[in-house]
N, C-alpha and C positions, 0 to 999 in steps of 0.2 A: 567390298571393304567399307566397312564408314569412313569418311574423309572430314578431317576438321581443319581450322584454320588455328587454332590453339588449343594444347592438350596441357592442362595442369595436372601434375601428379601429388597429390598430399591434401591434406584438410587442417593441416597446423594453421596458426596465424599468417604464416607467409602464403598458403594455397591459396586461402579464402581472401586473403587482403588481394593476391595477385589478380582472383575470379571478380573481386571488384572493380578494379581500375582495368582490365581486361572487357568487362562487361558493359563497363560504361564507354570502353573506346569503340564500342559496337562488333567486336569479335567473335561474339557469342562462344565465348570458351565453353570446352566441357572439363569437367574436376573429377578425377577419379579419388575417392577418398580412402583406400585405404582398407587395412583391418581395422585400425583404432581411427574411428570416426573422430573428428576434432584435435586428434593426435595427442600427445603428450600428456598434454596441458589439461587434459579431461581429467587426469588421473591426479591433480592439485586440487584439494579441498577450496582453499581460499587464494583468491589473488590479487595483492593489495598493490602491487607498481604498474597496473595498466591504466595509464589516462584515461580520463572519461568515468571511472567508476571509483567515488570520492569514498563510498562507504566498503568497497572492495567488492569482491563477484566470484561465483565460483567458476573454476575453469572450466565444467560443464555449460555454465550459462553463456560465459563470454564466448567459446566456441561455435554456440547455437546462435549469439546475436551476429555473430561473423559470418555465418552460414546462411542467415536468413538475410543479411544485407548484401551477400555475392549473388542470391537467387533471385532478389529484386531487381536485380540488373541482367537479368537473362543470362547467369550461370549455370550452367544445367550441374547439379552435382549427382556424381551416382557412385551406386556402393560398387564396391570391386577395387583389385589389387593387381598393380601393372607387374606383371613375373617375369616378362622377358621384354629386351627391346633390343632394333635391329636399326643402329644409327650411320649405316656404313653407306647408305644413300639417303636423297630427300627425293620424295616424301618419307620423314622418318615412320618407322612402324613399330606399335607397341602391342603386346600380347596381355588381355587382359583374365587372369583367374585360369593361367593356361588353356585356354580355350577362344574367346573372339581377339582376332586381330583387328589393330586400329591405324590409320596414317594420320599424320598433322605435319602443316606446314612450319606449326614453331611449337617449340616445345617449352615449359616449365617444370624444373623439377625442383619440389618441396617437401621431399621425402623424408627430412628431419632425421635425427641421429638419438640413439637411445644408450643412458648410462650404463656402464656395465655395472652386473651387480655382484656381490661374494657367492650366489648359489643357497644361499641360505633359506627356508621355510621360511623363518620369521622377517625376512624383508617382504617378502608378500604380504603378512600377517598383519606389521604393523606401517603397510605404507599408506603415507597421509596422515600416520599416528604418531611419528615421531622419527621416522626413516626420511631421507632426502636424498639427493645427487645436485640440490643447488642450494648453496649457503647465500647465493645474493636473494633469491627468489624467497625463502624461510628462513633465513637466520632472523627476521625480525621478531619469530615468533619465540625468540629462546633469549629474550635478554632476560638478564642475572642468573642464566639457568647455566647449567653442565651439561657441556656436549663431547663428541667423539667424530675426528675425522678421520676415516681407513684410507691410507695412500702415502708414497714419500716422496712423490714428484712434485715440481712445481704446482702446478692446479692445488694438490693436497695443502701445500704450503699455503698459497693463496688464500682458499678458503679458512683454513685455520687462522689466519691473521685479519680476514675480515671478520670472523665470527670473534675474535678475541676483544674488535670493539663493543661487540654486544652483551656474549655471554659472560659469566663470572670466571666459567674454568672451561679450556679448553685440552682435550688430551687427543693427540696424534698416533693413531696408531699403525705400525709399521712394520711387514712382515720382516724385512732384515736388519740386520745393525749397523743399517747406514740410511741417509736421504739421498736419494737420485734426483733432488731438485737441483736446481744452479747455484752458487757457490752465497750468493748474495740472498738469496731465497732463504738459505738454510740459515746464514747467520739471524736474519730477522726472526726467523720461529724460533730457534734457539735461547737465543737474546729475550724473548718477550716472557714477562713475566708471568701471564696467565695462559701460556702453552706448556704443558708438558710432554715430551717426545716421551712413546713407549715403544723403545726400542724391541726386535724379535718376538712382537706380540700378535697376537691376532683375536679378530672377533668371531666367536664359532656359534652364537646364539644370543639372545634378546628375550627381555621378560619383561614383566608390566600387565597389570589388570585394564588399565585403561590408557593404554598406548605406552611407549617405550621408560620404562625405570631404570631400567642397567642394561650391561651387557654382560654374558657369560665370557671370559676370556680364556685364551692359552696361550703360557708363556715357553719361550724353546723348544716349539715343539721338536720331538722326538733327538732332543740333547739332553745333556746332561743336566738336572736342574731342574726339568719342565716341571710345570705346574698349572694349576688350574684355578681361578677366583671369579669374583663377580665385581664388575666397577658399575657402581651406579652412575647413571647418567638421563638426562630428558631427553637425548635426541642425537641421532647418528645420521654423521654426514658423508656420502661414498664420494671418493675422489680419487678412482682408478679407471678413468679415460671413458671414453664416450665410442659408440662406434656410429659412422656416418651410414645410412641407410643408402649406397651406392652401386652395390657390387655389380646389378646388372648394367649399368652405364658405363664401369672402369675400362671396360676394352675399347672404348669409345672416346672418352675424355680424359683428360690430364685430372690427378688426384692425387693427394700427398700420402705421404707411408702410412698414414691413418685409414686413409679411405675419404678424406674430405677433399670434395671437387674444387678444384682450383679454378677462380675466375679472375678476369682481368682486374686489376687494381679498382676498387671503388666502383665495381660495376658490376651486374650481375651475369654477364657475358663468359660462356665457357669456352673453352679451346675448338668449338663446331659452330658453326652460323648456326642462327636461331634454335639454339639450345639451352637456357637460361639455369642458372642454380640460383634458386633464395633459402634462405632460412638455415637452420640448423646443418643442413647436409654440407652446407659451404663454410660452416663459421665453426669456428674450434676458440673461439676467444669470448665471445658476449653469450651467445645462447639465452637472450632474452625474448619475450613473447613481443615485445614492443619494437625491437631490431629487426626479427624475423620479420615482422609484418611491414616494416618499412622496405626490405629485402623485394619483399613480395609486390608491391608498390613500384620499385624500381623496375624488378623482371618482367612486370605488364607492359611499361611503357617503353622498354625495350623491344618487346615483344611486337608491340604495336609500330613501332618506328621500324624495325626488319620488316614485317610484314607489308607495310606502305612502298618497301622498296623494291618487294618483288617484282 
């Protein structure tokens, strides 16, 4: 069985940054890139808020730059997905693509989280062309435009309030007849003159020739007064939650009810020695490329300290 000192799982900003720092520390890290090389960011057309790119950069190019930088410092990047984990004893053993086993002294989990989608074919059709799951990332492109946010919880209200500072009109589409958000978030949302909450509404499709031009709406599904209509919008933001990629680690690590890996406050340390979590798999709040990169740096520094004490 192959053995490495430092194994990194995930190829987003957190994973590659961990690779840069672990490589420079002489740990000769091995990084498995997973199914989506470069992570979620490769599906983003333009990234304007990552420091060092004053003209903006495509998500693909940003991840390619980070990957090249990690490889420059002897981080070996391999294709392959970690499909099973045995963290019951050290060294920790991981399974690649249901076949090969590999052991490690330290493990950095940077597997990310995926936004939950409605399951409409149109979401894929208009991905990067009017459909987004991150207002902080993409709201800037909708200045003085009309947008809709799907969801009824705190994150949906937060997204709507943020977008209201940029867009000319914001609809919040809520399936139920009430908001699940905390009372203060409800009040802020309902009292904002730019925001209209559409209770008992669903987005059932999207339309537009060159990007999203509107949403097909269903009101009061299977109730008296059920109706369908089209709502002209320029962008659709999904705020119905995220799914962290932590399932195979959950039997061994502390995770919250959603599946986010719980780390010691202000550190990437998990409940197991030598196992660190970085990026969106451990971050339900910020979910930004730059914060993910920073946590990857922290994880590599902690891994180096841990290995030096063995």
